[in-house]
Backbone bond lengths (Angstrom), bond angles and torsions (degrees), N, CA, C in turn:
res aa  C-N    CA-C-N  psi(-1)  N-CA   C-N-CA  omega(-1)  CA-C   N-CA-C  phi
1 M - - - 1.459 - - 1.523 108.90 -
2 S 1.303 115.80 127.05 1.464 118.06 -171.91 1.511 111.95 -77.05
3 L 1.291 114.94 144.25 1.453 122.36 177.09 1.512 108.26 -120.59
4 Q 1.325 115.74 144.09 1.444 119.77 173.78 1.520 108.27 -124.41
5 E 1.309 115.85 145.05 1.453 120.47 178.01 1.510 109.20 -93.43
6 F 1.341 116.60 134.14 1.450 118.02 171.27 1.514 109.24 -153.27
7 S 1.316 115.58 166.03 1.451 122.13 177.21 1.507 109.44 -122.51
8 F 1.337 116.27 139.02 1.458 118.85 175.23 1.517 110.45 -86.84
9 L 1.328 117.78 -8.68 1.460 120.51 -178.68 1.526 111.60 -96.10
10 D 1.306 117.03 -47.04 1.452 119.72 -174.45 1.512 108.50 -160.36
11 F 1.314 118.05 138.85 1.444 122.26 -179.15 1.522 110.48 -99.62
12 V 1.302 116.77 133.29 1.453 122.36 175.32 1.523 107.27 -132.72
13 E 1.309 117.84 112.21 1.454 120.66 -179.05 1.529 109.37 -89.49
14 N 1.337 115.60 130.07 1.453 119.28 178.84 1.528 110.16 -91.17
15 D 1.329 116.56 -175.12 1.453 120.57 -174.99 1.518 112.35 -64.76
16 E 1.331 116.79 -24.57 1.454 119.64 -179.99 1.516 112.00 -86.80
17 G 1.330 115.89 -4.21 1.456 119.13 178.22 1.514 114.24 88.54
18 S 1.350 118.54 -1.95 1.455 119.37 176.70 1.520 108.85 -78.74
19 V 1.325 115.16 165.54 1.458 120.36 -173.08 1.506 109.61 -116.16
20 S 1.315 116.39 129.96 1.457 120.58 177.69 1.506 109.56 -133.09
21 T 1.321 115.09 172.58 1.455 120.82 -176.92 1.510 111.28 -113.75
22 K 1.332 115.10 151.47 1.460 120.21 175.57 1.529 110.69 -75.89
23 R 1.319 116.30 -13.81 1.450 119.93 -174.28 1.529 109.96 -65.50
24 N 1.295 116.85 120.60 1.459 123.94 -178.43 1.523 112.33 55.01
25 D 1.362 116.37 18.25 1.459 121.79 177.69 1.529 113.03 57.23
26 R 1.299 117.54 30.38 1.456 119.40 176.97 1.523 109.00 -149.04
27 P 1.332 116.61 146.38 1.454 119.81 179.24 1.515 110.82 -78.85
28 F 1.335 115.92 160.10 1.447 117.58 167.17 1.505 108.03 -119.90
29 E 1.336 114.78 152.83 1.444 120.03 -172.10 1.513 110.58 -100.87
30 V 1.316 115.25 146.51 1.448 121.19 -177.40 1.519 109.35 -126.34
31 E 1.327 115.48 127.66 1.455 119.78 177.70 1.516 107.95 -84.04
32 W 1.327 116.99 113.20 1.459 121.07 -175.19 1.515 112.96 -87.50
33 S 1.331 119.42 -20.02 1.459 119.41 -166.53 1.523 114.36 -126.92
34 I 1.313 117.12 21.80 1.460 119.76 176.99 1.523 109.11 -68.42
35 S 1.302 117.78 137.54 1.461 122.38 171.91 1.514 108.00 -153.48
36 P 1.337 117.96 160.33 1.464 119.52 -179.01 1.523 112.63 -60.42
37 D 1.346 117.98 -20.26 1.452 121.04 -177.21 1.519 112.96 -92.43
38 N 1.345 116.47 5.92 1.465 119.72 -177.21 1.519 109.91 -68.08
39 N 1.344 116.79 127.45 1.457 121.21 -178.20 1.523 112.26 -112.56
40 N 1.334 116.84 19.22 1.455 120.16 -175.31 1.520 113.43 -97.25
41 S 1.322 117.64 17.53 1.457 119.99 -177.46 1.520 110.02 -72.75
42 N 1.352 115.37 155.46 1.451 121.76 179.96 1.517 110.70 -82.73
43 D 1.334 115.72 161.61 1.457 120.07 178.45 1.516 111.68 -62.16
44 D 1.341 115.74 -26.68 1.462 119.76 -178.32 1.518 111.60 -71.87
45 N 1.333 118.02 -8.81 1.461 121.25 -175.65 1.512 111.49 -110.84
46 D 1.338 116.32 41.96 1.458 120.52 -178.33 1.520 112.57 -63.77
47 D 1.333 116.74 -21.76 1.462 119.70 -178.44 1.520 112.29 -95.38
48 D 1.348 117.39 16.82 1.462 120.61 -178.42 1.520 112.22 -59.61
49 D 1.337 117.57 -35.17 1.458 120.31 -178.86 1.518 110.87 -60.65
50 D 1.352 115.86 -39.51 1.464 119.74 178.61 1.527 110.44 -68.77
51 V 1.336 116.14 -41.86 1.463 120.26 -177.95 1.519 110.82 -63.58
52 T 1.340 117.32 -41.69 1.460 120.64 -175.29 1.524 113.35 -91.77
53 K 1.334 117.62 6.45 1.469 119.39 172.43 1.517 109.60 -63.22
54 Y 1.335 115.26 -30.89 1.460 122.11 179.12 1.525 108.68 -113.90
55 L 1.307 116.54 126.32 1.460 121.83 179.11 1.525 108.68 -129.47
56 A 1.321 116.20 143.26 1.468 120.55 174.42 1.517 108.87 -111.19
57 L 1.317 116.04 139.87 1.464 122.36 -174.62 1.522 109.76 -128.55
58 D 1.322 115.18 141.53 1.462 120.29 173.57 1.525 108.85 -148.22
59 C 1.325 116.00 145.90 1.465 121.73 -177.94 1.524 110.42 -126.89
60 E 1.325 115.16 153.26 1.453 122.29 169.72 1.527 107.62 -115.64
61 M 1.321 116.23 143.36 1.451 121.38 -177.66 1.521 111.25 -123.20
62 V 1.320 115.32 156.30 1.467 122.45 172.15 1.515 107.82 -122.79
63 G 1.350 116.36 165.44 1.460 121.27 179.81 1.515 111.45 -93.94
64 I 1.352 117.03 138.68 1.464 119.46 -174.53 1.528 114.63 -124.76
65 D 1.336 119.33 -8.15 1.458 117.86 178.83 1.531 109.24 -92.77
66 R 1.316 117.08 -179.48 1.465 120.45 -175.02 1.521 112.18 -57.47
67 H 1.320 115.97 -33.19 1.464 120.29 -176.97 1.536 112.31 -97.90
68 G 1.321 116.94 -1.87 1.458 119.93 178.09 1.501 115.05 73.92
69 V 1.344 117.21 18.27 1.462 119.09 -177.01 1.519 112.71 -97.82
70 Q 1.327 118.28 -26.90 1.459 119.74 177.08 1.515 108.81 -75.97
71 S 1.325 115.79 128.99 1.461 120.74 -172.36 1.514 111.97 -95.31
72 A 1.330 115.58 143.19 1.457 123.26 173.98 1.518 108.87 -132.13
73 L 1.314 116.21 148.00 1.461 121.47 -178.59 1.522 111.36 -64.20
74 A 1.329 116.15 133.71 1.465 121.16 178.98 1.527 112.57 -125.48
75 R 1.301 116.99 -28.13 1.465 120.68 179.70 1.513 108.54 -153.27
76 V 1.318 116.94 140.72 1.459 121.22 175.89 1.519 108.73 -134.17
77 S 1.327 115.18 135.24 1.464 121.52 -179.16 1.527 109.13 -130.14
78 I 1.317 115.59 137.90 1.462 122.39 177.35 1.522 108.03 -131.87
79 V 1.331 116.32 133.49 1.464 121.30 176.48 1.520 109.08 -125.86
80 D 1.337 116.16 158.56 1.456 119.71 179.79 1.526 110.73 -90.02
81 F 1.319 116.01 -171.71 1.464 121.68 -174.44 1.524 112.16 -59.87
82 N 1.329 116.53 -30.06 1.463 121.12 179.86 1.521 112.99 -90.77
83 G 1.318 116.75 1.36 1.459 120.45 179.56 1.511 114.06 87.17
84 E 1.338 117.39 7.28 1.460 120.72 178.60 1.528 109.73 -78.14
85 I 1.330 116.67 142.96 1.459 121.22 -176.10 1.524 111.02 -70.48
86 V 1.315 116.18 126.22 1.454 123.65 173.08 1.527 110.02 -98.08
87 L 1.326 115.65 -41.83 1.464 121.13 178.43 1.520 108.76 -150.24
88 D 1.305 117.17 137.47 1.459 122.37 174.07 1.518 106.93 -152.18
89 T 1.305 117.45 108.67 1.456 119.59 -174.40 1.517 111.18 -147.91
90 L 1.319 115.07 150.27 1.450 121.49 171.88 1.520 108.92 -84.61
91 V 1.334 115.19 149.34 1.457 121.65 -176.44 1.517 108.94 -126.83
92 H 1.335 116.19 128.65 1.466 118.46 176.72 1.526 108.35 -71.89
93 P 1.342 117.81 124.35 1.465 120.37 -175.13 1.526 114.23 -62.18
94 G 1.320 117.80 -22.39 1.457 120.12 179.57 1.506 113.81 88.91
95 D 1.328 116.85 -29.05 1.462 122.76 176.57 1.527 109.04 -110.97
96 R 1.305 115.52 167.02 1.462 119.62 176.97 1.524 109.47 -68.11
97 V 1.326 115.44 125.09 1.462 120.19 -179.32 1.522 109.36 -81.30
98 T 1.312 116.22 126.12 1.464 121.11 179.11 1.524 111.99 -104.48
99 D 1.326 116.69 -16.22 1.465 120.26 177.45 1.528 108.23 -148.35
100 Y 1.317 116.03 108.99 1.462 120.43 179.26 1.528 111.88 -76.76
101 R 1.344 116.26 -9.25 1.464 120.81 -179.26 1.531 110.18 50.25
102 T 1.318 113.82 44.35 1.463 121.67 -171.10 1.523 112.40 -57.14
103 E 1.335 117.16 -35.50 1.460 119.37 -177.89 1.524 111.57 -65.05
104 I 1.338 116.91 -20.52 1.465 121.15 178.23 1.519 111.16 -104.53
105 T 1.338 116.38 -47.47 1.460 120.51 -173.88 1.522 113.74 -85.70
106 G 1.333 117.07 -24.85 1.457 120.50 -173.52 1.518 112.69 75.62
107 L 1.312 117.54 8.21 1.463 122.06 -175.41 1.521 111.85 -94.73
108 T 1.331 115.09 147.18 1.459 122.99 173.56 1.527 107.38 -133.96
109 A 1.316 116.24 178.50 1.464 120.05 179.14 1.524 111.38 -58.34
110 N 1.329 116.96 -38.55 1.462 120.83 -179.21 1.522 113.45 -65.86
111 S 1.323 116.03 -20.90 1.463 119.48 -176.84 1.520 112.79 -65.35
112 F 1.323 117.46 -22.04 1.463 120.50 -171.18 1.527 113.27 -97.52
113 R 1.316 117.10 11.72 1.457 118.68 -178.48 1.520 111.77 -63.32
114 R 1.319 117.75 -28.74 1.460 121.15 179.34 1.528 111.50 -118.62
115 A 1.325 116.27 24.41 1.457 120.21 179.12 1.523 110.69 -73.45
116 R 1.314 115.72 152.49 1.460 122.33 179.30 1.528 110.05 -93.31
117 I 1.336 116.12 159.22 1.459 119.43 179.00 1.528 109.25 -75.03
118 F 1.324 114.95 153.68 1.464 121.13 -173.45 1.525 112.20 -58.22
119 S 1.326 117.67 -48.52 1.469 120.59 -174.35 1.522 111.82 -60.65
120 S 1.335 117.19 -36.34 1.457 120.81 179.22 1.522 111.05 -64.81
121 V 1.333 115.79 -45.61 1.467 120.23 179.82 1.521 110.09 -68.63
122 Q 1.308 117.32 -42.37 1.459 121.22 179.78 1.528 110.75 -57.36
123 N 1.322 116.93 -46.55 1.467 120.78 -179.45 1.521 111.26 -64.32
124 Q 1.342 116.96 -39.27 1.457 119.36 -179.87 1.523 111.22 -67.51
125 V 1.331 116.56 -43.44 1.464 119.78 177.95 1.528 110.09 -61.01
126 K 1.323 116.22 -42.61 1.470 120.56 179.45 1.513 111.16 -58.11
127 Q 1.329 116.88 -43.05 1.463 121.36 178.69 1.526 111.71 -66.55
128 I 1.319 116.04 -43.51 1.466 120.23 -175.76 1.523 111.83 -64.69
129 I 1.332 117.88 -42.10 1.473 120.61 -174.07 1.519 112.75 -89.47
130 N 1.313 117.58 -5.53 1.460 120.30 -177.83 1.525 111.03 -57.24
131 G 1.327 116.50 120.81 1.447 121.88 178.70 1.507 115.29 76.13
132 K 1.325 117.86 4.06 1.465 122.33 -178.62 1.529 111.12 -99.05
133 I 1.315 115.84 156.98 1.462 121.38 170.65 1.524 107.24 -85.94
134 V 1.327 116.04 120.51 1.465 121.50 -174.76 1.523 109.89 -106.68
135 I 1.316 115.63 127.23 1.456 123.40 179.84 1.518 108.41 -109.23
136 G 1.328 116.72 144.48 1.454 120.57 176.42 1.512 110.27 179.08
137 H 1.327 115.51 178.93 1.458 120.87 -179.13 1.525 108.65 -113.17
138 S 1.337 116.62 122.72 1.473 122.43 -174.35 1.524 109.97 55.76
139 L 1.314 115.05 51.21 1.461 121.03 -176.92 1.521 112.84 -62.37
140 Y 1.329 116.94 -26.12 1.460 118.62 -179.11 1.523 110.57 -62.46
141 F 1.329 118.34 -30.82 1.464 120.80 175.33 1.532 110.62 -71.63
142 D 1.325 116.00 -43.23 1.465 119.52 -179.58 1.526 110.95 -62.71
143 F 1.332 116.98 -46.21 1.457 119.87 179.70 1.524 111.45 -64.79
144 R 1.319 115.87 -36.25 1.462 119.23 178.56 1.533 110.28 -63.65
145 T 1.323 116.30 -43.83 1.456 120.27 -179.10 1.527 111.23 -68.33
146 L 1.330 116.31 -32.70 1.456 121.19 175.91 1.527 112.05 -77.72
147 R 1.342 115.90 -11.97 1.465 122.53 -175.55 1.527 110.47 57.97
148 L 1.319 113.73 45.45 1.458 121.15 178.53 1.523 109.53 -127.22
149 Q 1.314 115.46 152.34 1.452 121.36 171.64 1.518 108.33 -115.04
150 H 1.323 115.27 144.79 1.466 120.18 178.48 1.524 106.89 -136.17
151 P 1.336 117.67 137.93 1.470 120.01 -177.60 1.523 111.97 -55.58
152 R 1.320 115.91 135.85 1.461 118.95 -179.14 1.523 111.78 -63.55
153 E 1.327 117.09 -30.93 1.463 118.78 179.15 1.523 111.96 -69.50
154 L 1.334 117.18 -12.67 1.457 121.54 177.37 1.529 111.39 -110.20
155 T 1.320 116.86 17.60 1.461 121.70 -178.02 1.520 110.03 -118.85
156 R 1.329 116.06 132.54 1.463 121.72 176.53 1.535 107.23 -125.29
157 D 1.312 115.23 98.89 1.460 121.37 -175.23 1.524 109.43 -99.56
158 T 1.329 115.99 114.97 1.464 119.98 -177.04 1.524 112.83 -67.99
159 S 1.328 118.13 -12.95 1.468 120.15 177.00 1.523 111.80 -85.18
160 L 1.346 117.55 -7.24 1.461 120.99 -174.53 1.522 114.24 -116.87
161 Y 1.327 118.37 -18.70 1.455 120.80 -175.53 1.528 110.19 -62.42
162 Q 1.328 114.91 128.55 1.462 121.02 -171.54 1.528 113.29 -59.39
163 L 1.313 117.61 -39.12 1.460 120.53 -179.81 1.524 110.80 -58.88
164 F 1.325 116.96 -39.75 1.456 120.18 -179.30 1.525 111.20 -71.13
165 L 1.326 116.69 -37.41 1.466 119.66 177.63 1.518 110.87 -63.15
166 D 1.323 116.54 -34.34 1.469 120.94 -179.06 1.528 112.59 -68.63
167 L 1.320 117.15 -14.23 1.461 121.07 -178.78 1.525 112.74 -79.47
168 F 1.344 116.92 -10.88 1.458 120.29 -172.72 1.525 110.99 -122.76
169 P 1.349 117.01 149.70 1.465 121.37 -178.20 1.522 111.43 -55.94
170 N 1.333 114.70 136.91 1.471 122.01 178.10 1.521 112.20 58.22
171 R 1.335 116.13 19.53 1.463 122.24 177.91 1.524 111.55 53.56
172 Q 1.323 115.44 38.65 1.461 119.89 178.32 1.526 110.13 -70.88
173 T 1.327 115.86 142.89 1.448 120.37 178.51 1.522 109.42 -64.38
174 P 1.325 118.13 119.54 1.468 119.83 -177.33 1.527 111.27 -82.02
175 S 1.310 115.78 152.97 1.460 120.12 168.94 1.524 107.57 -72.60
176 L 1.326 116.64 161.40 1.465 119.60 177.15 1.519 110.42 -62.68
177 K 1.311 116.65 -35.19 1.465 121.20 178.58 1.528 110.67 -59.15
178 R 1.346 116.58 -49.85 1.463 120.60 -179.39 1.520 111.20 -66.97
179 L 1.330 116.42 -39.00 1.459 119.87 -179.11 1.522 110.68 -65.63
180 A 1.324 117.61 -39.34 1.463 121.14 178.39 1.523 110.76 -65.53
181 E 1.318 115.89 -40.57 1.467 119.68 178.10 1.522 110.92 -61.92
182 R 1.339 116.12 -40.58 1.459 121.04 -175.21 1.530 112.40 -76.71
183 T 1.317 117.38 -41.67 1.459 120.30 -172.80 1.522 113.94 -94.30
184 L 1.325 116.73 -30.50 1.460 120.46 -175.57 1.526 113.40 -114.25
185 K 1.341 116.71 -6.54 1.471 120.82 -172.50 1.527 109.53 54.48
186 K 1.326 115.54 41.42 1.451 122.39 -173.77 1.514 109.47 -122.86
187 T 1.327 117.02 138.47 1.464 121.78 179.69 1.522 109.74 -104.53
188 I 1.328 115.69 126.06 1.460 121.21 177.14 1.523 108.93 -132.45
189 Q 1.306 115.90 173.75 1.468 122.66 173.32 1.528 112.89 57.20
190 E 1.318 115.61 39.77 1.457 119.53 172.11 1.523 107.54 -88.07
191 G 1.315 115.59 94.32 1.456 120.10 -173.73 1.518 109.59 95.55
192 V 1.327 115.95 -130.46 1.469 121.06 -177.76 1.529 110.56 -65.90
193 H 1.350 115.28 137.48 1.453 120.74 176.40 1.528 109.17 -83.13
194 D 1.310 116.33 142.18 1.455 122.96 177.24 1.524 107.30 -116.72
195 S 1.326 117.15 115.81 1.463 119.62 -175.29 1.521 112.35 -66.25
196 V 1.335 118.30 -27.45 1.461 120.01 174.49 1.526 109.90 -66.95
197 T 1.316 116.25 -48.14 1.470 120.53 178.82 1.521 110.94 -60.46
198 D 1.327 117.11 -41.64 1.461 120.57 -179.58 1.527 110.97 -65.37
199 A 1.333 117.36 -41.07 1.463 120.35 177.04 1.526 110.54 -65.08
200 Q 1.324 117.02 -42.71 1.461 120.98 178.76 1.523 110.78 -63.18
201 T 1.321 116.72 -37.79 1.462 120.54 -179.85 1.523 111.10 -67.99
202 A 1.325 117.04 -42.87 1.467 120.40 176.97 1.522 110.46 -60.07
203 M 1.342 116.06 -41.47 1.460 119.74 178.56 1.521 111.26 -66.54
204 E 1.317 116.85 -38.88 1.471 120.60 178.61 1.524 110.82 -62.61
205 I 1.322 116.34 -40.43 1.470 120.48 177.09 1.522 109.77 -63.68
206 Y 1.343 115.54 -45.12 1.470 119.02 -179.66 1.521 111.00 -61.06
207 R 1.335 116.85 -45.15 1.469 119.56 -179.30 1.526 111.11 -58.30
208 K 1.313 116.38 -39.04 1.468 120.14 -177.70 1.520 111.81 -66.91
209 Y 1.329 116.48 -35.66 1.464 120.74 -174.55 1.528 112.18 -112.86
210 Q 1.316 117.45 16.97 1.464 121.12 -173.99 1.524 112.80 -56.89
211 T 1.321 117.44 -47.51 1.464 120.72 -175.90 1.519 110.88 -60.97
212 E 1.336 117.11 -49.46 1.459 120.69 -179.53 1.524 111.50 -64.61
213 W 1.335 115.87 -40.98 1.467 120.80 -177.18 1.527 110.95 -65.21
214 E 1.321 117.30 -45.97 1.461 120.37 -178.86 1.522 110.86 -67.28
215 H 1.325 117.02 -34.71 1.466 120.06 175.72 1.523 110.09 -65.18
216 W 1.335 116.62 -41.27 1.471 120.50 179.16 1.530 110.14 -60.67
217 I 1.322 116.70 -42.28 1.470 120.72 179.75 1.525 110.38 -67.28
218 E 1.328 116.43 -37.94 1.461 120.10 178.75 1.525 111.08 -61.69
219 V 1.334 116.34 -37.22 1.463 121.01 -178.58 1.526 111.43 -80.88
220 N 1.337 116.76 -43.50 1.466 120.62 -170.40 1.528 114.24 -102.12
221 G 1.317 116.59 -21.30 1.456 120.86 -175.68 1.516 111.32 88.71
222 A 1.324 116.31 146.15 1.468 120.77 -177.70 1.518 111.91 -62.88
223 Q 1.331 116.75 -32.12 1.463 120.30 -177.49 1.520 111.84 -62.37
224 A 1.335 116.88 -28.18 1.465 120.72 -176.63 1.518 112.00 -61.99
225 M 1.327 118.13 -27.03 1.466 120.72 180.00 1.523 111.55 -64.70
226 Y 1.315 116.80 -24.58 1.461 120.58 -172.42 1.525 112.89 -96.87
227 T 1.328 117.37 -0.44 1.455 120.89 179.78 1.516 110.71 -64.07
228 G 1.326 116.72 123.92 1.459 121.34 177.26 1.509 114.53 74.32
229 V 1.340 117.60 12.92 1.459 120.01 -179.22 1.525 109.93 -71.46
230 N 1.331 115.68 132.37 1.461 120.97 174.62 1.523 108.13 -93.80
231 Y 1.341 115.22 105.66 1.456 119.11 -178.46 1.523 111.95 -78.40
232 G 1.332 117.08 -12.15 1.454 119.39 178.16 1.511 111.96 66.23
233 C 1.309 114.92 -154.88 1.463 121.99 -175.20 1.525 109.49 -104.06
234 F 1.324 116.18 127.93 1.454 120.59 -178.78 1.526 112.12 -90.96
235 I 1.338 116.88 7.70 1.462 120.27 172.50 1.526 109.38 -93.77
236 C 1.330 115.54 -55.59 1.466 119.24 -177.53 1.529 112.10 -108.89
237 Y 1.346 117.63 -3.00 1.455 123.60 176.70 1.532 113.09 67.51
238 S 1.324 116.36 20.01 1.458 119.81 173.62 1.526 108.96 -77.96
239 E 1.330 116.55 147.80 1.454 120.59 175.60 1.524 111.21 -95.58
240 D 1.338 116.41 5.34 1.462 120.73 -176.24 1.521 112.95 -85.67
241 H 1.330 117.43 -14.30 1.459 120.12 -178.69 1.526 108.77 -158.12
242 V 1.335 115.58 169.16 1.455 120.32 176.83 1.514 109.17 -99.43
243 K 1.340 115.98 172.44 1.454 121.67 -172.17 1.532 112.79 -54.67
244 K 1.340 117.44 -45.31 1.463 119.57 -173.91 1.522 112.33 -65.99
245 N 1.345 116.92 -19.20 1.461 120.60 178.88 1.524 113.00 -103.37
246 C 1.328 117.49 9.50 1.466 120.39 -176.89 1.531 110.01 -69.18
247 P 1.327 118.09 127.41 1.468 120.25 178.96 1.520 112.84 -65.46
248 N 1.319 117.79 -16.44 1.457 121.20 179.81 1.527 112.78 -93.77
249 R 1.322 117.24 1.05 1.452 120.44 -169.95 1.521 112.96 -60.73
250 M 1.314 117.30 -46.74 1.453 120.69 -174.99 1.518 112.72 -108.33
251 R 1.310 116.59 4.34 1.453 120.12 -176.18 1.521 110.67 -69.66
252 N 1.316 115.73 122.37 1.466 121.86 176.61 1.527 113.26 55.17
253 G 1.333 115.28 32.73 1.461 119.18 174.95 1.512 113.42 63.52
254 I 1.337 118.28 38.93 1.448 121.23 179.63 1.535 109.82 -58.23
255 R 1.307 117.04 130.15 1.464 121.28 -179.46 1.519 109.43 -74.93
256 Q 1.333 115.59 130.06 1.451 120.79 -179.18 1.516 110.60 -82.98
257 W 1.321 115.47 152.30 1.465 121.62 -175.14 1.529 112.02 -107.11
258 G 1.296 118.05 22.45 1.455 117.98 179.31 1.503 110.75 146.74
């Protein structure tokens, strides 16, 4: 199975034409063609079905409207139960990017020279997560940006699990950074966010609390996690209003995402 090297931060082409990153002076590898139907696994990986029953997903977004508040998919990362990368790819937003949110995403205009088109990535993600339990933080935003739906009974959102909400004053929804600090004594997101690291962290949290979490779902049902959830606005991602009340909704003919 072919691997290609790329960087989501900065591209540096060497004499052989391969692409590596300046980050830590070493490239990272991205699996471009993983899918649930892949039959090229080695005999040593007989337990792959168990490992990939659980997948963690995280996305990075950029701004595409005049004010840079409407979000479009720019990077998607998926890891398996052990935190190994299943998919990590840049996605061309399709619209003119007005805010790369570089301080968070690490992305610039040059980052998208080898980005894939949205529909290709969307279809691959759909295939990979089909029938799998997907873990992540604020997954409803990620799925919305991917324009995908996933069964709630197969979704484990670390921003919604009641035990985690109880760890914070007034049961406020914690950021993944705060949740990792509290549950794992782990520091992430110091500077640029890495969607692979964020997916791995969400999976690490799930692994630690898997028994309690699955028991809670068995007793209460997966739907109970979503009771009273404020999905906010899927145009500008503010939690202060819903989509129909977004002040950016009709400004300059902004294209709606659903």
